[in-house]
N, CA, C and O of each residue as an XYZ file, in Angstrom:
224
protein
N      -5.506     96.758     87.493
C      -4.861     97.685     86.385
C      -4.747     97.241     84.992
O      -4.748     97.858     83.927
N      -4.647     95.976     85.300
C      -5.088     95.193     83.710
C      -5.797     95.103     83.093
O      -5.826     95.039     81.864
N      -6.586     95.076     83.900
C      -7.825     95.242     82.391
C      -8.037     96.484     81.910
O      -8.527     96.737     80.810
N      -7.562     97.504     82.969
C      -7.347     98.882     81.683
C      -6.363     98.950     80.883
O      -6.452     99.691     79.904
N      -5.379     98.310     81.080
C      -4.202     98.243     80.540
C      -4.574     97.367     79.395
O      -4.619     98.144     78.441
N      -4.808     96.404     79.051
C      -5.096     95.352     78.546
C      -6.652     96.066     77.429
O      -7.157     95.410     76.518
N      -7.017     97.187     77.757
C      -8.269     97.561     76.690
C      -7.543     98.951     76.091
O      -8.251     99.730     75.454
N      -6.317     99.213     76.274
C      -6.335    100.349     75.949
C      -5.526    100.386     74.651
O      -4.630     99.542     74.634
N      -5.598    100.999     73.781
C      -3.847    100.883     72.195
C      -2.614    100.982     73.097
O      -1.657    100.503     72.488
N      -2.348    101.316     74.030
C      -1.011    101.944     74.474
C      -0.672    101.354     75.897
O      -1.592    100.739     76.436
N       0.541    101.458     76.591
C       1.221    100.704     77.435
C       1.542    102.008     78.622
O       2.445    102.702     78.155
N       1.335    102.250     79.242
C       2.123    103.464     80.007
C       3.357    102.529     81.057
O       4.139    103.055     81.849
N       3.212    100.897     80.737
C       4.560    100.526     81.632
C       5.892    100.566     80.479
O       7.091    100.487     80.747
N       5.402    100.678     79.449
C       6.950    100.362     78.694
C       7.247     98.648     78.700
O       6.273     97.926     78.484
N       8.382     98.109     78.908
C       7.851     96.650     78.686
C       7.825     96.133     80.601
O       8.754     95.363     80.843
N       7.177     96.367     81.511
C       6.773     95.975     82.726
C       5.918     95.177     82.276
O       5.252     95.236     81.242
N       5.966     94.132     83.396
C       4.239     94.097     83.466
C       3.447     94.661     84.542
O       3.817     95.251     85.557
N       2.728     94.479     84.284
C       1.549     95.041     85.472
C       1.958     94.885     86.677
O       2.207     95.768     87.497
N       2.071     93.162     86.861
C       2.935     92.242     87.724
C       4.208     92.734     88.786
O       4.348     92.975     89.985
N       4.990     92.718     87.599
C       6.201     93.086     87.743
C       6.330     95.005     88.374
O       7.039     95.521     89.238
N       5.749     95.319     87.860
C       6.132     97.451     87.977
C       5.147     97.689     89.752
O       5.168     98.599     90.582
N       4.423     96.410     89.679
C       3.626     96.813     91.046
C       4.556     95.690     92.058
O       4.740     96.032     93.226
N       5.109     94.400     91.593
C       5.608     94.353     92.876
C       7.273     95.636     92.958
O       7.461     96.411     93.896
N       7.981     95.531     92.035
C       8.658     96.705     92.428
C       8.483     97.916     93.020
O       9.382     98.377     93.723
N       7.118     98.702     92.785
C       6.360     99.909     93.764
C       6.866     98.874     95.127
O       7.874     99.283     95.704
N       6.317     97.735     95.605
C       5.856     97.819     96.787
C       6.829     96.885     97.414
O       6.552     96.172     98.378
N       8.225     96.934     96.694
C       9.264     96.205     98.082
C      10.146     97.429     97.514
O      11.264     97.259     97.999
N      10.153     98.258     96.935
C      11.400     99.225     96.457
C      10.826    100.821     96.994
O      11.639    101.732     96.834
N       9.381    101.213     97.661
C       8.642    101.904     97.972
C       9.461    102.060     99.491
O       9.491    101.075    100.229
N       9.805    102.732     99.712
C       9.555    102.763    101.476
C       8.527    102.817    102.432
O       7.953    103.887    102.231
N       7.847    102.066    103.619
C       7.004    102.049    104.182
C       6.477    103.484    105.128
O       6.137    103.418    106.309
N       6.499    104.496    104.470
C       6.978    105.796    105.561
C       5.282    106.304    105.527
O       4.779    105.409    104.849
N       4.412    107.046    105.817
C       2.982    107.243    105.659
C       2.382    106.594    105.608
O       2.866    105.462    105.630
N       0.925    106.693    105.503
C      -0.277    105.380    105.806
C      -0.422    105.347    103.895
O      -0.322    106.093    102.921
N      -0.701    104.013    104.241
C      -0.855    103.306    102.800
C      -2.303    102.973    102.455
O      -2.854    102.036    103.034
N      -2.696    103.418    101.891
C      -4.309    102.768    101.251
C      -4.534    102.260    100.122
O      -4.022    102.694     99.090
N      -5.554    100.998    100.183
C      -5.895    100.497     98.431
C      -7.177    101.375     98.257
O      -8.209    100.744     98.028
N      -7.237    102.295     98.307
C      -8.790    103.100     98.242
C      -9.646    102.884     96.661
O     -10.574    103.622     96.326
N      -9.143    101.770     95.830
C      -9.480    101.169     94.669
C     -11.305    101.006     94.912
O     -12.063    101.268     93.978
N     -11.831    100.549     96.271
C     -12.843     99.778     96.061
C     -13.853    100.483     97.152
O     -14.741     99.924     97.795
N     -13.356    102.270     97.186
C     -14.054    103.034     98.687
C     -14.424    103.731     97.508
O     -13.896    103.781     96.397
N     -15.783    104.436     98.138
C     -16.430    105.687     98.123
C     -15.279    106.898     98.692
O     -14.643    106.709     99.729
N     -15.157    107.862     98.047
C     -14.574    108.869     98.469
C     -15.216    109.154    100.090
O     -14.338    109.241    100.949
N     -16.514    109.292    100.532
C     -16.167    109.289    102.015
C     -15.786    108.393    102.689
O     -15.853    108.451    103.917
N     -15.256    107.263    101.982
C     -14.464    105.794    103.332
C     -13.235    105.801    102.743
O     -12.716    104.685    102.749
N     -12.496    106.782    102.167
C     -11.341    107.373    101.810
C     -10.907    107.961    103.105
O      -9.936    107.699    103.816
N     -12.304    109.209    103.290
C     -11.328    110.294    104.097
C     -11.777    109.925    105.265
O     -11.628    110.642    106.255
N     -12.524    108.497    105.313
C     -12.564    108.068    106.878
C     -11.194    107.868    107.203
O     -10.416    108.508    107.911
N     -11.064    106.709    106.442
C      -9.551    105.532    106.956
C      -8.407    106.748    106.930
O      -7.446    106.518    107.664
N      -8.371    107.887    106.266
C      -7.156    108.958    106.264
C      -7.402    109.274    107.579
O      -6.452    109.265    108.363
N      -8.526    109.557    107.967
C      -8.466    110.446    109.743
C      -8.147    109.194    110.688
O      -7.370    109.241    111.641
N      -8.771    108.217    110.331
C      -8.420    106.897    111.142
C      -7.352    106.877    111.986
O      -7.023    107.002    113.166
N      -6.764    106.569    110.372
C      -4.917    106.711    110.376
C      -4.585    108.039    111.690
O      -4.420    108.149    112.904
N      -4.633    108.776    110.554
C      -4.002    110.254    112.004
C      -4.611    109.813    113.577
O      -3.877    109.893    114.562
N      -5.434    109.541    113.633
C      -5.632    108.767    114.976
C      -4.515    107.440    115.662
O      -4.236    107.078    116.805
N      -4.186    107.092    114.559
C      -3.395    105.914    115.199
C      -1.947    106.342    116.064
O      -1.265    105.467    116.598
């Protein structure tokens, strides 16, 4: 996210830093449902992770 934001001519976070926004989302969002970091996954890997989460 940081690399993308630094390369853009505008920011989507206003005065928030990427780190502050990330920390707020992680601490202020209830841990319900399935949380996945899919940033390094191919679509098929994401589908497999979702299906595995349903079986738990």
